[in-house]
N, C-alpha and C positions, 0 to 999 in steps of 0.2 A: 505495501499499499503504497503512497505515499500521496503529497500535499495535495493533489487535486483532490484524494478523494477525501483527504479530512472538511474539504473546500465543497466537495458536494454531498456531502452527510450536515455540510450546515445549509445547504438548500434547504434536501429535505424538510428539517428542523422548522425553516419557515414557509417552503409549500404545502408539506402533509401535519405535519402543527406534535407533530415526534421529537420528543427531544434527544439532540442529542450526543449527551449522555446513556440517557439509558440503548441509543443505538451502538456505541464505542459499548458497554459496559455487555453485551447482546452477540456481539463478537468477541471479546475477549472469551467466555463461556463457553462461546461455538469453537475457537481457536483451541479449547484445553481439549475438547474431545476429538479433534481435527488430527493435533498431537498426541493425543493415544493411542490413536487410529492405526493413523501416517507410518508413525517409529514405533508399533508394537509399545508400549510407554505405559506399566503400573506404578509410574514413579508419583508422588504426586508434587502436579506444575501451576506456576501462577504465568499464566498468557499478561503483557503489560502491553497496550497500542500508546504511540505518546500524541498523545493531543495540539500536537503543534505539525507534525513533520511526517505521523502516522506512520514513522517505522513501527516494525512490533518483535516484541523479543517475550524470548518463553525462560523462563525460570525455574528450578528443582525443588523444592522445600523437604530440606533433609533436617531430623531430631537430632541435637544433639545427647551424645549420651556414654556412658561410661563406656560399652563392650556394645560394638557393632552385629546386627543378627542378621539386617534386612539392608546392603550397601544401598538399597532405591528408596530406602525412605529413611534411613538412617545416615548419625557422621559422627564421628570419632570429638569427643573431647581435641584427643592433639590436632585434629586436622581442622576443627572449621577453627582455631588459632591463630591454627595458618593463614587459615582467612583474612581474619580480628581477633585482636590479642581478648575483646572487654567478651567474647559471646563465655558464656557460662550454661552447666548442663543444663535440658528441655528448653533451650532457646532453639529459635529458627533458623535455619542457614539456607538462605537462596544463593546458589548456585547456576549461572548462566550460561543454556544448553541447546542455544538455537537452531536449529540447521541447517547451512547451506538455502538450501530451495523451499526455504517458510514463506519465504515470502510470495513464494505463488499459492501455495495451497494460503494463507492467509488471504490471500485479494479476491482468488476465487468463490473462499468460504463466506469472508465477508460482503460481496455479492451476495448469494444466497439469503444471507441477516437478510440483508438492508429489505433485500425484496419480499422477503416473510414479512417481516414486518409491515411496510406500507399497506402487503395487502392484510391482514389484520386490522393493520387501524383504519381502514377503507371499509372492511368490514363492518367496522367498530361502527363510526358517520353510519354506517348504513341501513344499520339494529336503530341503532337514537334516533333517526330521521322513521323511520316506521314503525319501531314501540308505539311511537306519540301521535303515530296514526289506526292503534290498532281498537277495532269495534268502529273505525269508519268509512268512509265509501271512496272509492279511485279509482278510477279509470287507465289500462292497458289495453296494449295489444297482443289478440291472440297468436303466438308463434308455432304451437304442435299438441299433439296430441297422440294418450297414447292409449292404452287400457288401465293404464286406475287415475292420469293427469290432466289436464288442459295446462297448456303452461302460460303463462301472461305477462310480457313486457314493459314492464312496471319505467320504467325508464334507464336508473338508478340498479335493477333487480329485478329478477325475474322468478315472478310467484308462482306456483301450486294452485289451480281449482281444484278437487278431488272429482272425481265422473258423478260421485254422488251430493255434490252441491252445485249442481247446474238442472237448471229445470225439464222438463222434459218437453219443452218447448224450443227451449234456447241448439240453432243448430251452426252453429261459430266456422266462420269462414278466416282461415290461418289469414294476415293484415285486418281483421276488422277489429273496432274498439268495444272493447266491453265495459261497464259500466261492472263492479262486483265490490261482498263487502268482504272488508281484511274480520277475520275472526280469531284471528292466531297470528304472532311474531316470535322463532324463537333461534336463540344461538347455536347451531350446528357448527362442526369442525370447519367447515363449508363455507362457513356465514348464514347470516339470516337465512331460514327459513319464513316463507311467507305465505298463508294459509285466505284463502282465498272463498265468498258463497257468495250464491246467485238465489240460495233457497233460503237463509237466517230470515225472519224478521226482523232484523235489524235495516237491511236494505233495505225496505221496503217506508221506516221510521227513516233514515237519515234519506229518502229520497224525496218524503213531504218536508221535512225540514230545506232544503235544496229549493224548491216549487214553492213551498209560501213562504212570505216573507213574517208573517204573522208568530210560525210557529219559529223561526230564529231566533226571532227577537222578544221569544220571551211574550207575548199574548197571545197565543193559543196555547196547549196543553198538547203532548200524545199523551195517553194516563196507557195507554195498552195497544195489542198488538194480538192480531191469532192471523195465523199464513196457514193455506196449503197452498207451496209455491208451484204457479205457473196453470192455477186456476180459479182461485178465489182468499180473497183476506178481508179482514176485516179493523176498523181502529176507533178504539173512542176516544174521544175528544174533550176536551174542556178551556173553556173562557173565566177567568175571574172579573172579565170587565163586559158588564152588562149592556155595553155597546157593542158587540164585538160577534157575529155568532158563526162558533170555531166549524160547524158543518157546511156552512157558505164556503168558506173562506178556504179550507180546502179543497172544493168543486173549486171554485172560480170560477170568473165569469164564461158562460156558458157551456161550465164543465172544464174550461178548456189549461188549465192547472190538475188534477188528479186526471187527464183523459193522456196528459207528460207524459203520467209516470204509466198508466194504461200500457201505451205504445211501448215505454222502456223493459213493462217485462210482461211483452209478448200476450199482450191480450188477456194477461191475470184480472179477472174481474171482482174492486173493491169493496167497501160497504164501508160509507163512512155513515160515525154514531157520535148523538152527544152519552158524554159519560157522566155518570150522576152518583154521589154517595148514598142515595138513598137506591138502594139492591130493588126493589122491584119497577123503579122506573129503568134503572140499568139493564135487567136484563130483558125487560121491555122492547128496550131500545136496539139490546145490543140483538134481536130476532126479526129486527128490517131487515127485510121489506115487509114483514107480513105483519098483521095487526093482535094487537095484544086487549085478550073484555079482562085479567085478573091474572095476579100473580101472587102467590104463596108462598113466604121465606119458611126456613125450618133454621135456621142460626145455627142449631149444637150441630147438624149437620151436612151444616155448608149447603143444602140442598134447595131449590124453588122449584113451588109445583103453577104453567104455566099454559094454562086456556084461551083457545083459540079462539072462529070463528070456523066451522064446520070447513067453508071452500079453501081456508088459511092453512089449514094443518099440513097438504101437505109443502105449502111452499115456507111455512115456520122449519119444519120440521129438514129441507132439504134433498137435491138428488144424495142418495143413497146415506143421510143424515147427515149432510157437510153442513146447514146454515145452524141446524142445534148445536152440533160437533165444535163450527166457531163458537159459538157461542157461548160456550161454555168455556173453552179456551183464552176467551178475550177479559170474561167477571169474572172466573175463576170457582163457578157455582154451580154444579150439579144442575141440569134442567132437565121437568120432566115433563112432556107436554103432549096434553089431554086439552082433544076436539070439543065445543060445547056442548053437542047432543049428550059424551060420553060424559062429562062433568055432570051433566043432571040425573043422569040415570044415576051416577053414584053418589047423587046428591052433595057434588063439591060445589057446584054452584051457586050461591045469592051477590046481593045485593054488597056486601060486609068484604071488605081490603077489595073489590071492583076498583083498577085502575082505568083512566082515560085510555082511548084503544091510539096506537102512535097513528099519527099522520101520515100516511102514504108520501106525501109530497115532502116531507123530512128526510126521505130515504136520499140516497145519490142512484138507485136504484129502481124501475120499472118492472110487476111482474107480466112478463107474455109472454102468454102459450104454457105457463109451468113454468116459465128461462127467465132468466133475469138478464137486460143492458143496459146499459144506461141511456140517461133520456137526451 
């Protein structure tokens, strides 16, 4: 190594933020291993790199003893005093043992160490950047796909989306831009591993935050999200400001805001409902777009019994039970749905506990031939 190399280390310190002293110490440690490996040495050695000239010297470290049992590790008191009269028993004597061609090995080793440290520092920077974006949305470019993952280029790093985390409606092509949700960022020996998802409920929440300024500003709050990715979702919203309609804010003028999200999610249907502290009202709202006649609450079992008009039963339950299932996920309450005629037959229906039916105009969706579509 030479002065030019030391100047290069100084440049690395400024550009990459890696301490020059840390690099030199790492080079010295690597050279000790290199010396022992290349010269079949089992003795204790110390490598010294001159901070100014870059010259490298190797010193054998031996303990001063009365009787030498291992000359690789020990030196007699007489021999030690021949080096320096001040040496005493148990002192450490350092003798230079720098090989003639050690400069070549030193330069090669130093280059490898610096390259490795720069790579580690860059990985650390990337990890620090993306760990702060965990549970956030990001846009990347699809690179390739195998049996397990879809590989997405994020610019500074490559992220992995497990096949199970893509929606059934997703058909990715090379070079396609895609929005995804960062579920986890982990440190690995090969650098940070960034895992993405298109099915996570957090993706829907973040998309609303991007599209609805009132949510970003905190005027409207997303209380809960339930999602069956690619098919249908429900989102409960609330505003403490009585002058703000949280559902209307999320829908946007002529449905423009929610439609943008629907397009990003490949036509996934979205119910936006009013959140309420009252479980009766909340459960009734969550079953939108169906009307609800009455909700009975069992606090102990966290269960509700919901009565709906006969003609609304299939709508309340939904295709394969989807509407009721999503409502239960959204509210955190178990929901048992009965038709009005069944409730009367069982003697369950009376004016007591009856709530005002949900106005279908409050729903984001409208019933058409038993299916829901955007108004």
